[in-house]
N, C-alpha and C positions, 0 to 999 in steps of 0.2 A: 394348490393356490395358483392363480393366474400369474404368469411370469411377465413382468414388465419393467422393472426399474434398475438399471445397472450403472450407467455412467456416473450419476451423481452419488451413487451409493458409496463407492469407496472414497470419493471426494470427502464426504462428510465423515466417513468412518474414521478418518485420521484427524478429524478436527476436534480438539479437546480443549477449548479455551478455559474451561473451568478448573483445569489442573495447573499447578505450578511446576512446569517441566522445563528443564534446561534444554537449549537447542543442542542437537546432536550433529556430529560429523559422521557420515556414512561411508563405509569402505567399499561399497559396490555400485556407486553411481558416478564415479569420476568421469567416465566417457559416455554417460547415458544422455539421451536427448532431453530428458525431463529434469536434468540436474538443477537447472535454474529454478524451476518451480518447486522442486522438492526442498532445495536449500532455503528458498524464501519462506516456506511454511515451517520448516524446522527452526529458522531464525526467529519466527514469530511465535514459536512454541505452540503450534497448532497441529503438528504431525509428529509421529514417533516411529522409531525403528525397533530393532530387536536387540536382545542382550548381547549378541555377538558382534554388534556394531554394523550390521547390515540393514538395508532398507527393503530389499527384495522387490525392486520396482516392477517386475513382471509377475509377481504373485497376485492372487485374487483377494478380494475383501468379502467377508461374510455378511449375511443379513444382520446378524447380531451386532457386529462391529459397526456397520453402517448406521444402524438404528441408534445406537448409543451416541455416536458422533453427531448425528443429525439433531438429536434432542439437546445435546450439550451446546451445539453451535447456535441453536435458536434460543437458548436460555430458557427452555421450557421447564416448568416446575415438575418434579417427580411425583407421579400419582399412582403408586402401586395399589391395586385393588385387593380386597379380601379373597376373592375368587378369581384366579388367573383366567384370562380370556382364551389363551391357546393351550391345547392339551400337552404340547411339548415345550412350553415355556412356563414352567411352574415357578413358585417362589424360590426354589433352589437354584435357578439358573441366574448367572451373573447379570444377564441383560434384561431380566424380568422387569425391574422398575422402569427401564427406558422404553421397552416395548409397550407397556401399559400407558406410559405418558404419551407416546406417539399415537396410540389409539385414541386417547382422550383429546388430542389435538386435531384429530381427523386426518392424520397423515397415513396411518395404517387402517384399512377397513377390513375387519375380521371376516366378513361374509365373502370376501374375494379369495379366501384360502380354503382349499379342499379339506373338509372334515376338521376345520379349525386347527390345522397343523401349519405352524409358521416355518418350521425347519430352520432354526436360527443359524446353524453352523454350515449351511450350504452357501456357496458364492452367490451373491446377489446378481441379477441380470441387468443389462443396460436399460431395458424397458421398465423394470421395477424401480430402478434408481431414478429414472426420469420422472416417474409418477410421484414418488416420494418427494422429489425435489420440487415439482410443480405445486403439489399440495402444501408443502411447507412454506412456500412463498405466496400462496393464495392465488396462483395463476389459474385462469379459466380453462375449462376443458371443452368448450363449445366448438369443436371442429372435428370433422370426419376425415381430415386430410393431414398426414404427418409431415409432408414435405420431403419424404424419402421414397426411393423407388420400391422398397420392400415393405412399405407401410401396410399393405394388405395382409401381412403376417400378424399384425397386431389387432386384437379385438377392437371393434369400432368405438366402444365406450372409453378406450384409453388413448386413442390417437390424438385427441386434442392436447393431452399432457405433453406428448412428444413434440408436437408442433410448437407449443408454448416455450419449451426450453431451447428448441432450435432457433426460434426467432430472436431470443435474447442472447444467443451466442454462448450458451452455457454448455451445450453438448454438440459436438461436431460429428458428422457422419464420416463415411469412408470415401476415398476418391471415386469409387464406382457409383456413388449416389445412394448407397444403402446405409441403413442404420444398424442392421444385425441385432435385432432386439433381444434375442435369447442368449447372446454371448455374455460371458462374465466380463468385468472391467478390471484392468490391471491397476496396481497401486500408482504407477507412473501416470496413466491416463487420468486417474482420479485426482492426482495432484494438480494437474493443469485446470481441471474443472473446479477444484476447490478455490483457487485464486479468483476465478470468475464468480463463483457462487458467493463468496464472502463479500464481494462488491455488490452483487445484485441484491442481497438481503439487507444491504444498508448498514453494514458494520463499519462505522467510522471511515467514511470515504477518503479521509486524509486531507491534509493541508499542504500547499506548496508555496514557497516563497522564492522569488528570483532576486538575487542580490549581486551587486557589482562592487569590486574593490578598486580604490585609487582614482575615482572620479575621472576616468579617461573620457575624452570628448567623443570617442567612438560610441560610447553608451548612449549619449544624447542623439547622435547622428544616425546610428544603425539599429540600436535596440529599442529606443523610445518609440519610433513609429510603429514597430511590430506590437509593442505593448498596447499602444492606443488602438490598433486594429482589432486586437482580441479583447480589449477591455480589462487587461491584467495590470495591476499595480506592480511596482518594483521597489527595490531598496538600494540606495547609494551609500556605501560605507566610504567616507571621504577622509583623506589626510588633510586636515583643515588648512595647514600652512601652504598647501600646494594648489588649492582651488584658484582658478583664474590664471595659472601659469601656462606656458606653451604645452599644447596637447591635452590640457585638462579642461573640464567644464567650468563655467562661470557661475557666480551666484545667481544671476538671472536665469540661467538654464536650469539650475537646481530648483529654483522657485517655480518655474514653468512645469517641471515634472511633479512637484508637490501639488500644484493646482490640479494635476490629473490624477491625484490619489497616491502618489509615491511617498516614500519616507526617506528622509536624509538622516543617516546615523554616522557615528564616528569610527574611524579606523586609526585613531590617535592624532596627535598634532603633526609629528614629523616621521611617523612610521619607524620609530626606533625599536630595537629588540628589547622587550621588557626584561629578559633574563640578564641583560647587561646593565640594568639600571638598579639603583637602590630605591628605597621607598620614596624619597623626595623626588627622584627623577620620574618615577611612574606617576606620582601625583601631579607633577608638572604637565606631563603629557595628557592626563585625564582632564585636568582642570582647564588647560588652555583650549583643548578641543571643545569642551563643554561650553565655555564662555563664547567661543567664536560662533558656534551654532546658535546660541541664544542671541548673540548680537545681530545676526541676520534673520532672526525669527524662523529658523528652520527646525524641523521636528526635534532632532537631537536627543532622543530619549534612550537610544540603545547603542551598543558598542561591539566592535569585533576586534579580538586580540590580534595584533600584528605578529606574524611568525608563529612557529610551533614551539611549545615548551611544555614540560611535564606538569608543572604546577601553576595553573593560571592564578593571578593575584585577585581572586574573587572578592575578598574583603575590601580591597581598595576600589575595585570597579563598582561594587555595590553602593559606595558612597556617592557616586557621580551618575551612574546609569542604571537603567531598569533591567538590563540583561548583558551578558557577555557571550559572544559567539566565537567558537574556536575556528581555526583555519586548517586547511589541508585534510580534514577528515572526510570519510564517505559513510556517514551513519545517518540514521533516521531517528528523530526525537519521538519518544513515546512516554506516556504517563507512567509513573510520576517522573518529572524531569527537573533538573536544576537550571533555572533561568539564567544562571551565570556560567553555565557550561553547555550552551546550546551547540549541537553539532551542525556543521555545514558540509554539504556534499560538493566536492570540488569537481566542476565540469572542465576537464582538461581534454579537449578534442574527443568527446565521448562518442562511442558508436551508437547506432540506433537501438540495438538490442540492450545495451547497458541502460539507456534512458527508459526503455519500456519495462525492464526488470525492476528498476528502482521505484518507478511509479506504481507498478503492481504490488511491490512489497509495501509501499506506503499505504496503499489501499487496504491490503491484508492486515496490517498492523494498526490501522486507524491512526497513523502517526503524522508527523509533520517533517517534511523534507525542505531544508533551506539550501537551495542550490546557490553556488556562487562561481563567478569567473571574473576575468579582468577586462580585456578588450573584446569588442564584438566587431569582427571584420565584415566587409560587405559580401553579399551573395555567397558564392561557393569558394571564395578566396581561402587559401590555406592559412589558418591562424597559427600564431606562435603556441608554444606548449603550455601556456597559462590561459589560453583564450579559446573562444569559439567564433563561428561565423553566423551570418543571418540564416542560412539554410538550417543549421543545427538548432538555432533558437526557434525557428518556425516549426521544425519537427517536434521539439519539446512542447511547444504550445498546442500543436495539433493533438498530441498524445494526452495532454492534460484535458483538453476539451472532450476527447473521446470518452474519458473516464468521468467526466462531469465533476472534476475536482475543484476545490475552492482555492483560488490564488489570493494570498494575503500578504500584508506587510508584516514585519516582525512585531510591531505594536499590536496589530490585530491578532496575530498568531498567539501571542502571549495571553491575550484576553480569552481567546477561545479555548486554548489548551489548559487554562487554569480553572475552568468551570467544573 
């Protein structure tokens, strides 16, 4: 068979969304460069390791493993035939139904294989993986130029596939400008490609919400202009009794932000710790904040629990608000989710790699990340440990834009995630 597909091969070989698999912790990736990507895919239950707890990041992926993962990742129906297409992939082979399904989908073309031998247990090559990937995404092959210095090593009829995945940033070459088409692909390399591939194939591109606690005036002064420049709405979780006080936003400013598409939600009336209150005290905080928001015709449909505690008073919040968002967490909301236990991702002076990783993971999981912070400092000023500055916020917005992710309010996110 003509060898041509490797990079994406392993990527998909590890992608098994159709299985209910628990995320794994691997004992051999602690210091590996691809740890972040591998962990993201494991957390999303799309990649698996071995019984001994290893991942073997430098190991290769076979054609059979890749084909099964590719079929599962695309959600293709299994179409085993009565008469096997390949001489060495009979009905006895575990990958038989996946290979036949890939053939039916036009991903694998039998005539490209010598004497109809698929050789399922050999490592897949970078060029073969690229071809499978391009075909699975319906990318055009109309180009005789790969964009790599060693493209002349690839049959002309396959060069367009290589160029297509290169242009979409799915498969990178090497520093010397080569693609090395006949090399196998490592499990680590495949993990990075899989994150990109899952986005490209349109699997739940993910939602993002940007929220701010405590109605600090810096949000109006320093964050709101950036939101308007990017066209992104935001959410203000306000302690209603403090609106208009020194250092806080005014009702007029909150209304101006709502006119621009923002949402105003409650962070309680006085920011008291619910664990220290009895039912009457909690109801007082909930009702007073709800009535205040209603009085000023602000959105007021959702709520964020003040402080961290083990058992959120969901039944009480449910009587006053449509959702309850937790504080201090760094988690992504995925279906099915409890609208009264929405997780928020705390932006505490985050690094650029942390921001990129959580956005990639949100895309991979098709989830919803609700970021939150307190103050927004000007430019590159050093923020306090509960806040960020404008440079960090702009970097976050740029990364969201690169991934073409949808930025929503909590109200909008609840509607979209409940469909």
